[in-house]
PDB file as gemmi writes it, atoms N, CA and C in Angstrom:
CRYST1    1.000    1.000    1.000  90.00  90.00  90.00 P 1                      
ATOM      1  N   MET A   1      -6.596 -14.132 -19.371  1.00  0.00           N  
ATOM      2  CA  MET A   1      -7.500 -13.476 -18.441  1.00  0.00           C  
ATOM      3  C   MET A   1      -6.767 -13.261 -17.107  1.00  0.00           C  
ATOM      4  N   MET A   2      -6.912 -12.050 -16.572  1.00  0.00           N  
ATOM      5  CA  MET A   2      -6.251 -11.705 -15.314  1.00  0.00           C  
ATOM      6  C   MET A   2      -7.007 -12.288 -14.129  1.00  0.00           C  
ATOM      7  N   SER A   3      -6.250 -12.728 -13.142  1.00  0.00           N  
ATOM      8  CA  SER A   3      -6.887 -13.180 -11.909  1.00  0.00           C  
ATOM      9  C   SER A   3      -7.441 -11.965 -11.167  1.00  0.00           C  
ATOM     10  N   LYS A   4      -8.357 -12.205 -10.257  1.00  0.00           N  
ATOM     11  CA  LYS A   4      -8.921 -11.117  -9.466  1.00  0.00           C  
ATOM     12  C   LYS A   4      -7.840 -10.431  -8.639  1.00  0.00           C  
ATOM     13  N   GLU A   5      -6.893 -11.207  -8.138  1.00  0.00           N  
ATOM     14  CA  GLU A   5      -5.800 -10.642  -7.348  1.00  0.00           C  
ATOM     15  C   GLU A   5      -4.944  -9.712  -8.190  1.00  0.00           C  
ATOM     16  N   HIS A   6      -4.600 -10.157  -9.413  1.00  0.00           N  
ATOM     17  CA  HIS A   6      -3.775  -9.340 -10.299  1.00  0.00           C  
ATOM     18  C   HIS A   6      -4.520  -8.057 -10.689  1.00  0.00           C  
ATOM     19  N   LEU A   7      -5.784  -8.168 -11.008  1.00  0.00           N  
ATOM     20  CA  LEU A   7      -6.591  -7.001 -11.365  1.00  0.00           C  
ATOM     21  C   LEU A   7      -6.653  -6.014 -10.198  1.00  0.00           C  
ATOM     22  N   HIS A   8      -6.795  -6.513  -8.985  1.00  0.00           N  
ATOM     23  CA  HIS A   8      -6.823  -5.649  -7.803  1.00  0.00           C  
ATOM     24  C   HIS A   8      -5.497  -4.892  -7.682  1.00  0.00           C  
ATOM     25  N   MET A   9      -4.371  -5.583  -7.849  1.00  0.00           N  
ATOM     26  CA  MET A   9      -3.073  -4.927  -7.728  1.00  0.00           C  
ATOM     27  C   MET A   9      -2.862  -3.885  -8.826  1.00  0.00           C  
ATOM     28  N   VAL A  10      -3.354  -4.132 -10.019  1.00  0.00           N  
ATOM     29  CA  VAL A  10      -3.278  -3.142 -11.102  1.00  0.00           C  
ATOM     30  C   VAL A  10      -4.039  -1.881 -10.683  1.00  0.00           C  
ATOM     31  N   ARG A  11      -5.207  -2.065 -10.101  1.00  0.00           N  
ATOM     32  CA  ARG A  11      -6.012  -0.917  -9.651  1.00  0.00           C  
ATOM     33  C   ARG A  11      -5.324  -0.170  -8.511  1.00  0.00           C  
ATOM     34  N   VAL A  12      -4.699  -0.886  -7.593  1.00  0.00           N  
ATOM     35  CA  VAL A  12      -3.976  -0.248  -6.488  1.00  0.00           C  
ATOM     36  C   VAL A  12      -2.864   0.640  -7.046  1.00  0.00           C  
ATOM     37  N   LYS A  13      -2.128   0.156  -8.039  1.00  0.00           N  
ATOM     38  CA  LYS A  13      -1.015   0.901  -8.616  1.00  0.00           C  
ATOM     39  C   LYS A  13      -1.464   2.160  -9.343  1.00  0.00           C  
ATOM     40  N   GLU A  14      -2.744   2.243  -9.699  1.00  0.00           N  
ATOM     41  CA  GLU A  14      -3.275   3.430 -10.373  1.00  0.00           C  
ATOM     42  C   GLU A  14      -3.622   4.549  -9.387  1.00  0.00           C  
ATOM     43  N   LEU A  15      -3.653   4.239  -8.084  1.00  0.00           N  
ATOM     44  CA  LEU A  15      -3.964   5.243  -7.068  1.00  0.00           C  
ATOM     45  C   LEU A  15      -2.724   6.064  -6.730  1.00  0.00           C  
ATOM     46  N   PRO A  16      -2.909   7.304  -6.236  1.00  0.00           N  
ATOM     47  CA  PRO A  16      -1.753   8.059  -5.751  1.00  0.00           C  
ATOM     48  C   PRO A  16      -1.200   7.424  -4.477  1.00  0.00           C  
ATOM     49  N   CYS A  17       0.012   7.768  -4.137  1.00  0.00           N  
ATOM     50  CA  CYS A  17       0.643   7.260  -2.923  1.00  0.00           C  
ATOM     51  C   CYS A  17      -0.221   7.598  -1.718  1.00  0.00           C  
ATOM     52  N   CYS A  18      -0.486   6.617  -0.891  1.00  0.00           N  
ATOM     53  CA  CYS A  18      -1.372   6.827   0.258  1.00  0.00           C  
ATOM     54  C   CYS A  18      -0.677   7.527   1.421  1.00  0.00           C  
ATOM     55  N   LEU A  19       0.637   7.751   1.324  1.00  0.00           N  
ATOM     56  CA  LEU A  19       1.343   8.485   2.375  1.00  0.00           C  
ATOM     57  C   LEU A  19       1.607   9.938   1.979  1.00  0.00           C  
ATOM     58  N   CYS A  20       2.193  10.160   0.807  1.00  0.00           N  
ATOM     59  CA  CYS A  20       2.558  11.537   0.433  1.00  0.00           C  
ATOM     60  C   CYS A  20       1.665  12.129  -0.641  1.00  0.00           C  
ATOM     61  N   GLY A  21       0.835  11.296  -1.293  1.00  0.00           N  
ATOM     62  CA  GLY A  21      -0.081  11.789  -2.320  1.00  0.00           C  
ATOM     63  C   GLY A  21       0.525  11.931  -3.702  1.00  0.00           C  
ATOM     64  N   ALA A  22       1.762  11.489  -3.902  1.00  0.00           N  
ATOM     65  CA  ALA A  22       2.397  11.594  -5.223  1.00  0.00           C  
ATOM     66  C   ALA A  22       1.527  10.913  -6.276  1.00  0.00           C  
ATOM     67  N   HIS A  23       1.381  11.569  -7.428  1.00  0.00           N  
ATOM     68  CA  HIS A  23       0.487  11.074  -8.478  1.00  0.00           C  
ATOM     69  C   HIS A  23       1.167  10.212  -9.526  1.00  0.00           C  
ATOM     70  N   GLU A  24       2.461  10.020  -9.377  1.00  0.00           N  
ATOM     71  CA  GLU A  24       3.136   9.144 -10.326  1.00  0.00           C  
ATOM     72  C   GLU A  24       2.621   7.720 -10.136  1.00  0.00           C  
ATOM     73  N   PRO A  25       2.849   6.831 -11.083  1.00  0.00           N  
ATOM     74  CA  PRO A  25       2.390   5.452 -10.846  1.00  0.00           C  
ATOM     75  C   PRO A  25       2.946   4.913  -9.527  1.00  0.00           C  
ATOM     76  N   SER A  26       2.083   4.310  -8.765  1.00  0.00           N  
ATOM     77  CA  SER A  26       2.469   3.771  -7.456  1.00  0.00           C  
ATOM     78  C   SER A  26       2.924   2.322  -7.581  1.00  0.00           C  
ATOM     79  N   GLU A  27       3.600   1.872  -6.546  1.00  0.00           N  
ATOM     80  CA  GLU A  27       3.937   0.461  -6.403  1.00  0.00           C  
ATOM     81  C   GLU A  27       2.947  -0.139  -5.415  1.00  0.00           C  
ATOM     82  N   ALA A  28       2.587  -1.392  -5.605  1.00  0.00           N  
ATOM     83  CA  ALA A  28       1.682  -2.076  -4.678  1.00  0.00           C  
ATOM     84  C   ALA A  28       2.526  -2.696  -3.564  1.00  0.00           C  
ATOM     85  N   HIS A  29       2.384  -2.168  -2.351  1.00  0.00           N  
ATOM     86  CA  HIS A  29       3.130  -2.667  -1.191  1.00  0.00           C  
ATOM     87  C   HIS A  29       2.276  -3.672  -0.438  1.00  0.00           C  
ATOM     88  N   HIS A  30       2.789  -4.878  -0.252  1.00  0.00           N  
ATOM     89  CA  HIS A  30       2.120  -5.886   0.569  1.00  0.00           C  
ATOM     90  C   HIS A  30       2.345  -5.509   2.027  1.00  0.00           C  
ATOM     91  N   ILE A  31       1.272  -5.243   2.758  1.00  0.00           N  
ATOM     92  CA  ILE A  31       1.434  -4.749   4.123  1.00  0.00           C  
ATOM     93  C   ILE A  31       2.168  -5.769   4.986  1.00  0.00           C  
ATOM     94  N   LEU A  32       2.901  -5.249   5.951  1.00  0.00           N  
ATOM     95  CA  LEU A  32       3.684  -6.096   6.852  1.00  0.00           C  
ATOM     96  C   LEU A  32       2.935  -6.352   8.155  1.00  0.00           C  
ATOM     97  N   ASP A  33       2.045  -5.428   8.553  1.00  0.00           N  
ATOM     98  CA  ASP A  33       1.287  -5.574   9.795  1.00  0.00           C  
ATOM     99  C   ASP A  33       0.427  -6.835   9.754  1.00  0.00           C  
ATOM    100  N   GLY A  34       0.558  -7.669  10.759  1.00  0.00           N  
ATOM    101  CA  GLY A  34      -0.311  -8.833  10.899  1.00  0.00           C  
ATOM    102  C   GLY A  34       0.016 -10.023  10.019  1.00  0.00           C  
ATOM    103  N   ARG A  35       1.084  -9.960   9.266  1.00  0.00           N  
ATOM    104  CA  ARG A  35       1.392 -11.102   8.392  1.00  0.00           C  
ATOM    105  C   ARG A  35       2.174 -12.164   9.164  1.00  0.00           C  
ATOM    106  N   ILE A  36       2.183 -13.348   8.624  1.00  0.00           N  
ATOM    107  CA  ILE A  36       2.957 -14.445   9.207  1.00  0.00           C  
ATOM    108  C   ILE A  36       4.419 -14.211   8.859  1.00  0.00           C  
ATOM    109  N   PRO A  37       5.307 -14.180   9.850  1.00  0.00           N  
ATOM    110  CA  PRO A  37       6.728 -13.942   9.566  1.00  0.00           C  
ATOM    111  C   PRO A  37       7.259 -14.897   8.494  1.00  0.00           C  
ATOM    112  N   GLY A  38       8.001 -14.326   7.562  1.00  0.00           N  
ATOM    113  CA  GLY A  38       8.576 -15.122   6.482  1.00  0.00           C  
ATOM    114  C   GLY A  38       7.653 -15.323   5.300  1.00  0.00           C  
ATOM    115  N   ARG A  39       6.413 -14.843   5.403  1.00  0.00           N  
ATOM    116  CA  ARG A  39       5.459 -14.995   4.300  1.00  0.00           C  
ATOM    117  C   ARG A  39       4.981 -13.633   3.844  1.00  0.00           C  
ATOM    118  N   LYS A  40       4.768 -13.486   2.558  1.00  0.00           N  
ATOM    119  CA  LYS A  40       4.242 -12.259   1.986  1.00  0.00           C  
ATOM    120  C   LYS A  40       2.739 -12.205   2.239  1.00  0.00           C  
ATOM    121  N   ALA A  41       2.217 -11.014   2.482  1.00  0.00           N  
ATOM    122  CA  ALA A  41       0.774 -10.846   2.660  1.00  0.00           C  
ATOM    123  C   ALA A  41       0.048 -11.172   1.354  1.00  0.00           C  
ATOM    124  N   HIS A  42      -1.222 -11.477   1.452  1.00  0.00           N  
ATOM    125  CA  HIS A  42      -2.064 -11.765   0.294  1.00  0.00           C  
ATOM    126  C   HIS A  42      -2.060 -10.574  -0.656  1.00  0.00           C  
ATOM    127  N   ASP A  43      -2.240 -10.810  -1.949  1.00  0.00           N  
ATOM    128  CA  ASP A  43      -2.235  -9.726  -2.932  1.00  0.00           C  
ATOM    129  C   ASP A  43      -3.365  -8.718  -2.717  1.00  0.00           C  
ATOM    130  N   PHE A  44      -4.435  -9.099  -2.042  1.00  0.00           N  
ATOM    131  CA  PHE A  44      -5.492  -8.132  -1.735  1.00  0.00           C  
ATOM    132  C   PHE A  44      -5.088  -7.205  -0.591  1.00  0.00           C  
ATOM    133  N   CYS A  45      -4.034  -7.545   0.131  1.00  0.00           N  
ATOM    134  CA  CYS A  45      -3.558  -6.732   1.264  1.00  0.00           C  
ATOM    135  C   CYS A  45      -2.424  -5.823   0.813  1.00  0.00           C  
ATOM    136  N   THR A  46      -2.697  -4.998  -0.211  1.00  0.00           N  
ATOM    137  CA  THR A  46      -1.693  -4.100  -0.762  1.00  0.00           C  
ATOM    138  C   THR A  46      -2.179  -2.658  -0.700  1.00  0.00           C  
ATOM    139  N   ILE A  47      -1.216  -1.748  -0.545  1.00  0.00           N  
ATOM    140  CA  ILE A  47      -1.505  -0.314  -0.522  1.00  0.00           C  
ATOM    141  C   ILE A  47      -0.622   0.374  -1.561  1.00  0.00           C  
ATOM    142  N   PRO A  48      -1.093   1.518  -2.111  1.00  0.00           N  
ATOM    143  CA  PRO A  48      -0.294   2.224  -3.106  1.00  0.00           C  
ATOM    144  C   PRO A  48       0.750   3.127  -2.456  1.00  0.00           C  
ATOM    145  N   LEU A  49       2.001   2.951  -2.829  1.00  0.00           N  
ATOM    146  CA  LEU A  49       3.087   3.788  -2.328  1.00  0.00           C  
ATOM    147  C   LEU A  49       3.979   4.207  -3.487  1.00  0.00           C  
ATOM    148  N   CYS A  50       4.459   5.466  -3.458  1.00  0.00           N  
ATOM    149  CA  CYS A  50       5.449   5.898  -4.436  1.00  0.00           C  
ATOM    150  C   CYS A  50       6.772   5.197  -4.109  1.00  0.00           C  
ATOM    151  N   VAL A  51       7.724   5.299  -5.000  1.00  0.00           N  
ATOM    152  CA  VAL A  51       9.017   4.629  -4.806  1.00  0.00           C  
ATOM    153  C   VAL A  51       9.663   5.073  -3.498  1.00  0.00           C  
ATOM    154  N   ASP A  52       9.651   6.384  -3.212  1.00  0.00           N  
ATOM    155  CA  ASP A  52      10.300   6.880  -1.995  1.00  0.00           C  
ATOM    156  C   ASP A  52       9.618   6.372  -0.728  1.00  0.00           C  
ATOM    157  N   CYS A  53       8.289   6.430  -0.674  1.00  0.00           N  
ATOM    158  CA  CYS A  53       7.564   5.980   0.524  1.00  0.00           C  
ATOM    159  C   CYS A  53       7.591   4.462   0.660  1.00  0.00           C  
ATOM    160  N   HIS A  54       7.856   3.762  -0.437  1.00  0.00           N  
ATOM    161  CA  HIS A  54       7.915   2.307  -0.402  1.00  0.00           C  
ATOM    162  C   HIS A  54       9.320   1.820  -0.058  1.00  0.00           C  
ATOM    163  N   ARG A  55      10.287   2.177  -0.907  1.00  0.00           N  
ATOM    164  CA  ARG A  55      11.627   1.610  -0.774  1.00  0.00           C  
ATOM    165  C   ARG A  55      12.698   2.609  -0.361  1.00  0.00           C  
ATOM    166  N   GLY A  56      12.298   3.863  -0.162  1.00  0.00           N  
ATOM    167  CA  GLY A  56      13.266   4.886   0.224  1.00  0.00           C  
ATOM    168  C   GLY A  56      13.695   4.766   1.683  1.00  0.00           C  
ATOM    169  N   ARG A  57      14.707   5.537   2.043  1.00  0.00           N  
ATOM    170  CA  ARG A  57      15.269   5.498   3.400  1.00  0.00           C  
ATOM    171  C   ARG A  57      14.217   5.782   4.467  1.00  0.00           C  
ATOM    172  N   LEU A  58      13.256   6.671   4.179  1.00  0.00           N  
ATOM    173  CA  LEU A  58      12.223   7.032   5.151  1.00  0.00           C  
ATOM    174  C   LEU A  58      10.935   6.225   4.969  1.00  0.00           C  
ATOM    175  N   GLY A  59      10.925   5.347   3.988  1.00  0.00           N  
ATOM    176  CA  GLY A  59       9.720   4.605   3.635  1.00  0.00           C  
ATOM    177  C   GLY A  59       9.465   3.387   4.507  1.00  0.00           C  
ATOM    178  N   VAL A  60       8.458   2.613   4.111  1.00  0.00           N  
ATOM    179  CA  VAL A  60       8.029   1.473   4.922  1.00  0.00           C  
ATOM    180  C   VAL A  60       9.056   0.340   4.957  1.00  0.00           C  
ATOM    181  N   HIS A  61       9.928   0.254   3.948  1.00  0.00           N  
ATOM    182  CA  HIS A  61      11.012  -0.734   3.990  1.00  0.00           C  
ATOM    183  C   HIS A  61      12.309  -0.106   4.490  1.00  0.00           C  
ATOM    184  N   GLY A  62      12.231   1.171   4.871  1.00  0.00           N  
ATOM    185  CA  GLY A  62      13.368   1.866   5.477  1.00  0.00           C  
ATOM    186  C   GLY A  62      13.115   2.000   6.971  1.00  0.00           C  
ATOM    187  N   ASP A  63      13.246   3.219   7.483  1.00  0.00           N  
ATOM    188  CA  ASP A  63      13.063   3.411   8.931  1.00  0.00           C  
ATOM    189  C   ASP A  63      11.629   3.797   9.324  1.00  0.00           C  
ATOM    190  N   LYS A  64      10.712   3.809   8.352  1.00  0.00           N  
ATOM    191  CA  LYS A  64       9.274   4.038   8.569  1.00  0.00           C  
ATOM    192  C   LYS A  64       8.946   5.453   9.055  1.00  0.00           C  
ATOM    193  N   THR A  65       9.838   6.407   8.824  1.00  0.00           N  
ATOM    194  CA  THR A  65       9.599   7.781   9.245  1.00  0.00           C  
ATOM    195  C   THR A  65       8.313   8.341   8.646  1.00  0.00           C  
ATOM    196  N   MET A  66       8.046   8.055   7.371  1.00  0.00           N  
ATOM    197  CA  MET A  66       6.837   8.606   6.728  1.00  0.00           C  
ATOM    198  C   MET A  66       5.566   8.135   7.434  1.00  0.00           C  
ATOM    199  N   LEU A  67       5.527   6.890   7.881  1.00  0.00           N  
ATOM    200  CA  LEU A  67       4.365   6.403   8.634  1.00  0.00           C  
ATOM    201  C   LEU A  67       4.208   7.201   9.928  1.00  0.00           C  
ATOM    202  N   LYS A  68       5.320   7.477  10.596  1.00  0.00           N  
ATOM    203  CA  LYS A  68       5.278   8.224  11.853  1.00  0.00           C  
ATOM    204  C   LYS A  68       4.866   9.667  11.625  1.00  0.00           C  
ATOM    205  N   ILE A  69       5.422  10.305  10.598  1.00  0.00           N  
ATOM    206  CA  ILE A  69       5.078  11.701  10.294  1.00  0.00           C  
ATOM    207  C   ILE A  69       3.588  11.834   9.991  1.00  0.00           C  
ATOM    208  N   MET A  70       3.052  10.905   9.213  1.00  0.00           N  
ATOM    209  CA  MET A  70       1.647  10.957   8.805  1.00  0.00           C  
ATOM    210  C   MET A  70       0.715  10.351   9.858  1.00  0.00           C  
ATOM    211  N   LYS A  71       1.299   9.855  10.966  1.00  0.00           N  
ATOM    212  CA  LYS A  71       0.523   9.231  12.054  1.00  0.00           C  
ATOM    213  C   LYS A  71      -0.413   8.161  11.500  1.00  0.00           C  
ATOM    214  N   GLN A  72       0.188   7.251  10.752  1.00  0.00           N  
ATOM    215  CA  GLN A  72      -0.559   6.184  10.099  1.00  0.00           C  
ATOM    216  C   GLN A  72       0.080   4.840  10.405  1.00  0.00           C  
ATOM    217  N   ASN A  73      -0.676   3.787  10.131  1.00  0.00           N  
ATOM    218  CA  ASN A  73      -0.127   2.434  10.125  1.00  0.00           C  
ATOM    219  C   ASN A  73      -0.667   1.735   8.888  1.00  0.00           C  
ATOM    220  N   GLU A  74      -0.083   0.614   8.564  1.00  0.00           N  
ATOM    221  CA  GLU A  74      -0.442  -0.058   7.309  1.00  0.00           C  
ATOM    222  C   GLU A  74      -1.884  -0.550   7.288  1.00  0.00           C  
ATOM    223  N   LEU A  75      -2.417  -0.985   8.408  1.00  0.00           N  
ATOM    224  CA  LEU A  75      -3.805  -1.468   8.425  1.00  0.00           C  
ATOM    225  C   LEU A  75      -4.792  -0.342   8.140  1.00  0.00           C  
ATOM    226  N   ASN A  76      -4.550   0.846   8.705  1.00  0.00           N  
ATOM    227  CA  ASN A  76      -5.419   1.988   8.391  1.00  0.00           C  
ATOM    228  C   ASN A  76      -5.327   2.357   6.919  1.00  0.00           C  
ATOM    229  N   LEU A  77      -4.110   2.340   6.380  1.00  0.00           N  
ATOM    230  CA  LEU A  77      -3.924   2.659   4.968  1.00  0.00           C  
ATOM    231  C   LEU A  77      -4.571   1.612   4.069  1.00  0.00           C  
ATOM    232  N   LEU A  78      -4.563   0.359   4.488  1.00  0.00           N  
ATOM    233  CA  LEU A  78      -5.257  -0.688   3.734  1.00  0.00           C  
ATOM    234  C   LEU A  78      -6.749  -0.402   3.698  1.00  0.00           C  
ATOM    235  N   GLY A  79      -7.320  -0.028   4.838  1.00  0.00           N  
ATOM    236  CA  GLY A  79      -8.736   0.312   4.888  1.00  0.00           C  
ATOM    237  C   GLY A  79      -9.072   1.473   3.968  1.00  0.00           C  
ATOM    238  N   GLU A  80      -8.231   2.501   3.958  1.00  0.00           N  
ATOM    239  CA  GLU A  80      -8.456   3.656   3.085  1.00  0.00           C  
ATOM    240  C   GLU A  80      -8.340   3.259   1.617  1.00  0.00           C  
ATOM    241  N   THR A  81      -7.405   2.378   1.310  1.00  0.00           N  
ATOM    242  CA  THR A  81      -7.226   1.915  -0.069  1.00  0.00           C  
ATOM    243  C   THR A  81      -8.465   1.156  -0.542  1.00  0.00           C  
ATOM    244  N   ILE A  82      -8.962   0.260   0.278  1.00  0.00           N  
ATOM    245  CA  ILE A  82     -10.158  -0.513  -0.082  1.00  0.00           C  
ATOM    246  C   ILE A  82     -11.349   0.424  -0.288  1.00  0.00           C  
ATOM    247  N   LYS A  83     -11.482   1.401   0.580  1.00  0.00           N  
ATOM    248  CA  LYS A  83     -12.582   2.355   0.462  1.00  0.00           C  
ATOM    249  C   LYS A  83     -12.485   3.154  -0.842  1.00  0.00           C  
ATOM    250  N   LYS A  84     -11.267   3.578  -1.224  1.00  0.00           N  
ATOM    251  CA  LYS A  84     -11.085   4.316  -2.486  1.00  0.00           C  
ATOM    252  C   LYS A  84     -11.418   3.444  -3.695  1.00  0.00           C  
ATOM    253  N   LEU A  85     -11.056   2.186  -3.620  1.00  0.00           N  
ATOM    254  CA  LEU A  85     -11.273   1.291  -4.766  1.00  0.00           C  
ATOM    255  C   LEU A  85     -12.717   0.802  -4.884  1.00  0.00           C  
ATOM    256  N   TYR A  86     -13.333   0.516  -3.755  1.00  0.00           N  
ATOM    257  CA  TYR A  86     -14.629  -0.162  -3.798  1.00  0.00           C  
ATOM    258  C   TYR A  86     -15.755   0.618  -3.126  1.00  0.00           C  
ATOM    259  N   GLY A  87     -15.425   1.770  -2.522  1.00  0.00           N  
ATOM    260  CA  GLY A  87     -16.447   2.594  -1.899  1.00  0.00           C  
ATOM    261  C   GLY A  87     -17.005   1.966  -0.639  1.00  0.00           C  
ATOM    262  N   GLU A  88     -18.024   2.590  -0.131  1.00  0.00           N  
ATOM    263  CA  GLU A  88     -18.709   2.058   1.075  1.00  0.00           C  
ATOM    264  C   GLU A  88     -19.494   0.834   0.667  1.00  0.00           C  
ATOM    265  N   LEU A  89     -19.277  -0.244   1.342  1.00  0.00           N  
ATOM    266  CA  LEU A  89     -20.004  -1.490   1.012  1.00  0.00           C  
ATOM    267  C   LEU A  89     -21.208  -1.656   1.899  1.00  0.00           C  
TER     268      LEU A  89                                                      
END                                                                             
């Protein structure tokens, strides 16, 4: 049986990339905003990113150009991800 955290991450990976909209399977990125240095964010604090927006040179683990171009930050993208997955609560 899958944990709730694992099930949530599976659902996140089924969403399109929250930065560029790519429809290929996404990677679940643990947001960096607000986390304790040296520790990974909780599994519920993940957003869907394509490989390029996640690990590419312009992505969130690169120079973060895509975040700047889209005028976004990880906390806003987390909110949008939660809304897509669970709707208005």
